[in-house]
N, C-alpha and C positions, 0 to 999 in steps of 0.2 A: 656750754656749747650745746646745740640742739641734739647732737648725737650721744652725748655723754651718758645719759640714763640708759640708752639702748645697749651701748657697749658694756657698761658696768653690769647690766642684767645678764648678758651672755657670759661674761667672765665669772659672775657669781654662779651661774648654772654649771659652768665647767668645773670650778673648784668644788662645788657641792657634790656633784655626781662622781667626780673622780675620787673624792674622799670616801664615798660609799664603796667604791670598787678597790680591789687590791692593786698594788703596783703592777706595772707591766711585767707579765710573766714570760719566761722563755718557753717557747713552744717546743714541746717534746715530740720528736718524730720517731716512728718505728724504724728500726734498722732494716735495710734491704741490702743484704750483703751481696746478692747477685748483681747489683748495679755497680759495685766498686766505686761509689762516689765518696769523696773525702768530706770531712765535716764542714768546711767552709762552703762547698757547693750546696750542701744540704741546707745550711742556714740561709743562703741567698735564695734558693728555690722556695723555701718556706715563706720568706718575707714578701716575695713577689705575689704569692697566691693567697696570703692571709688577708682577712678583712682589715682595711686601713682607712684612716680619716680622709686620705686624698682620693678615695675611690669616687667621691662626689666632686664635681668641678667647683671652682671658686663661687662664692655667694652670688655674684652678679651674672652667672651663666646658667641658663636652663638647658644644658646639653643632655641628650639622652644617654643612658648607660644601661647595662644589663639588669634585668629583673627576672627572677625565676617565674616560670609559668604558674599562674594562679596567685601570685603575691600582690599585695596592695601597698602602695606608698602614699603617705600623707605628708605634704611638703608645704611649709608656710614661709613666705619671704616678704621682706620690705625693702624699699629703695627710697632714700631721702636725697634729693638733689637741691643744692643751693645755687641760685643764679643771681648775677648782678653785672653791672658794667655793659653799656651798649657797645656793640661792635658793628662797624661798617666794613665788610670784608674781614681782614684780620687786624684792623686799626680801631682803637677805642674812639668813640664819639661822645662828647659830653651832653648832658641833658639840656643845657642852655643852647648849645649849638643845634641840637635836634629840634628844640621848640621854637627858636627864634630865627635860625638861618633858613632861607628858602630851600625846599626840597625839589628835586627835578626827577620827574618820572613821566614819560610820555603816555603811560596807561591811565593817568589821573587827569581828568579834564575839569577845570575850575570855571564857574561862570564869570564872564567879564563884561557882558553886555548889560543893557538895562531896558526894562519895559517902557521907560519914558522916552528913550532915544529911538525906539522902534527898529525896524530892519526886518529883512526876510528870514533871518535865522536867529531869532531872539529866544533865549539869551545866547550870545556868542560864548565861546569857551577858549581858555588858554591852557595849553598842555603842561605848563610849568608854573613855578612860583607859588607854592602853597606851603603852609606851615602847620605842624601838628599842634593839637590843643592839649595833649597829654602824652606822657611817656612812662614806661615802667622803670622803677628804680631797683627793685629786688623782688625775688620770687622764691618760695619754697614749695617744691612739688614732692608729695609723698604718695607712694603706691604700695598697697598691701595686696599680696597675691596668695590665694589658697588653691593648692594644686592637689588633685587626686590622680594617681597613676595605677595602672593595672597591667600585669604581665600576661598578655594574651598567649604568648609562647615564650620560650627561652630567648628568642631573637626579636620579638615584636612587643612594643609597649604602646598603650593607649593613655592619653592624658587629657584631663579637663582642668581649665584654669578659670577662676573667678577673681578679677581684680577690683579693688576699691581704691578710688583716687581722691586725694585731698590737696587743693591748691590754695596758696595764700600769696598775695601780691601787694606791693606798695607802689602807688602811682603818684606822679608829680604833674601838676598842670602848668600852663604857661604863665600863671600868676604866682607860681611857686608854692601853691597849696599842696599838701600831701594827704592821701587817703588810702584806706585799705580796701582790697577787693578779695573775695574768696569764692570758691566753688568746690564741688565734690559730689561723690556718688559712685555707684557701681559703674565700672567701665564695660568694655566689650568682652564678653566671655568667649573662650576659644576651645576647640577640640582638635587634638593633634595625635597622629600616629607616627611612631618611629620604628624603623626596621634595621637590624644589623644585617647588611647584605654581604659583608666580607669579614672574615676573621683569620688572622695569623697569630702565632704565639705572641701574647701580650700586646697585640695590636687589633683594634676594632674600628670598623667603618660603618657609619649609620647614615641613612637617608630619612628625612622626616617631612611630613606635609600636614598642614593644619588649616582650619578655617575659623575666623573670628566673626561673630554675629553682632549686629548693631544694637546691643542692649544698653549701651551707655547713652546718656542724654547729650544732645547738641543744642539745647535751648536753655541752658542755665543762665540765670540773671543775677545781678547784684547792683548796688548803688555805684554810679560812675561819677567822677569829677565833673561838675558843671552840667551834668545831663540827667541826674536822677537815676532811677532804676532802669538799667539797660541790659541787654544780652552781653555776657562776658566774651572776650576775644576767643579766636579759634583754639589757641594753645591752652586755654583755661577750661575747655569743655571736657567732661570725662569720657565721652565717646567720639566715634568718627562718623556714625550714621550710615556706614556702608558695610557690606560683606567684604572681608579682606582675606587674601590667600597667603599662607605662611609656609613657603618651602624652606628647606635647610639641609645642611650637610655637616657631619661631625666626624672627626678622627680622634681617637684617644690611644695612648700607649703608656706603658709602665715598665720599670726595671726594678732593681733591688730597692733603691731608696727614692727614685724619681718617678714622677708621672707627668704627662704633658698632653696637650690637645689643641685642636683648632676647630672652631665652629663658625660657620658662615650661614646667614639667614637673611630673609627678605620679608617685608610686609608690603604686599602688592594690593593696591586699592581697586575696587570694582567701580561701577558707574557712580555718578553723582548722587548725593543723598537728597532728602526731601527739602533741604535748604539750598539746593542748586550748587553744591561744591563737593569736592572730594580732597582729602589730604593727599600730599605727594607720596610716592613710593619711598620706602625706607630700606636701606641696605646696611648690614652690620657684619663685621668680621672680627673675631677675637681669638687670640692665642695665649696659652698659659703654660707655665711649668710649676710644678709643686715638688717640695722635698719633704719626705716623711721623717720628721725629727724623731718621733716615736710612733708606735702603732696607733696611738690615740690622738696624735697631734701632727699636723702638717702645715707648712708655710708655703704660700703661693705668690707668684708675681704674674701679672697679666697686662696685656696691651689690647686695646679695643679701638677700632676705627668705624665710624658711623657716617653715613651720608643720607640726606633726606632732601626731597624736592619741594618746590613751591606748590601751593594749592592750585587746583584746577577749578575754575568757576569762582563764584563769589556769593556769600550770604548778603542779600540786599539790606538786611537790618543792621549790618556792621559797617560803619562809615570809615573808609580807609584814611580819611583826612583827620579823623579824630585821634587815632592812635596807630603807630606803625604795626602793632600786633593785629590790627584789623585789615591790613593790606595783604591780599593773597600772594602778591609778588615779592614779599619780604619775609617768607617763612622758611626757605631752604637753607642749606649749608652743609658743612662737614666738620667733624671733630675727631681728634685722636686723644685717648686717655691712657694713663698708666695706673695700675692698682696693685696694692699689697694686701694680703689677707692671711687668715688662719682658719683651719678647719679642725674640728674636734670629733672624737668618736667615744661614746660611752661603752666600756668593755663589759661591765658586770651590772648586776642589780636589775630592778624591774624595767629600767629603760635601756637595757642592753641593746646595742645596735643603732641607737639614735645618734644622728650626726647633726652638728650645728656649727656655724661659723660666721665670720664677717670679713669684709674687705672695705678699704677706703681708697679713693682715687681722685686724681686731678687731671684736667686736660693739659697737654703740652702743645697742642695745635688746635686752633679754631678758625674757620673762615665762614662768615655768616652773611646772608643776603639781608643786611641790616638797613636801618638800625634794628638790632635784635639783641636780646640779652644773652650774655655768655654764661656758660656753666662754670662755677668756681670749684665745686667739690661734690662728690657723690659717696654715700655710704650704703652698702648692701648687707643685709642680715638674712640668715636662713636657719630653719630647724626642720629635720626630716625624720619621720617615724616609718618603720616597715613592719607589716604584718605578713607572716608566711601563710 
């Protein structure tokens, strides 16, 4: 399976580093007799405030959390998403049906007149009855993110993110030939600031705002079925071509063994790019709960809901009749997913304080403005180093 080597690598790192460190030690606390607190209450208070693996959100969440003033964090993440099966709304639609059955969309005008027949409005157009020449069969999207964070104050964090994207797709044509398509490169870099605006014992509330810059390409090309080398579809381009605004809100809490949180964010597009379109706005909300099995390991469960809009405008070099992925009116949708994951914390040795983990998830609801490929599974990995 495509994820096996990545998961085995993380597990190897975990067992290797944990073998270098001593077994989990009981934290010894000084006795404060004037507080008259019994031993159980001391243990609980110690576990709440000690460094734990679940102090970082699950691997698929870039939620802000506290950094000491002047500290640097280096965070590396990967996301691998597998997609297949065309959906029209929440119903599957087969490749033969998509390729050979007529499509009906009033925004698509097909020529129906003839220069030989003449007429005042040659060629005439029909608003319906067209067929796609090719459809996607499967796609693997990989994203690798390098993040650098700095604690400006004890309550304010700055972050820079550099994404690298790699896409692979299998296409099928109306004569049932199959071909591969790929694209990749640096995506849109982003700068974000997060501030803890409210704190209560074991509860933190953050506001964050960021901007992504159009550093990713929107003109990648590859060989297309029956058309030679052409520009790849919108969803295969590494960049958006626009300045995007990234507001968000995060709440986190913790107790003796549990931690939890909710993160809500948006990706708001600015004006159209140089190819005369912009991606639709994207909205995402996720909530999670984690259980600290040991100080060095935690288990998490997470639910995520995402909604994204159709494109506005259109790239004139992408023919919407060639492939539904080229149709700006067939790009929106919403999806809900469930994830399970593990986080680890290295307690001793030269890598003390390093956190790493993974999670895997599948959708339990999808509604797409199709024909559009559905997500089948997602795997997220991360490793984080901190310099005081």
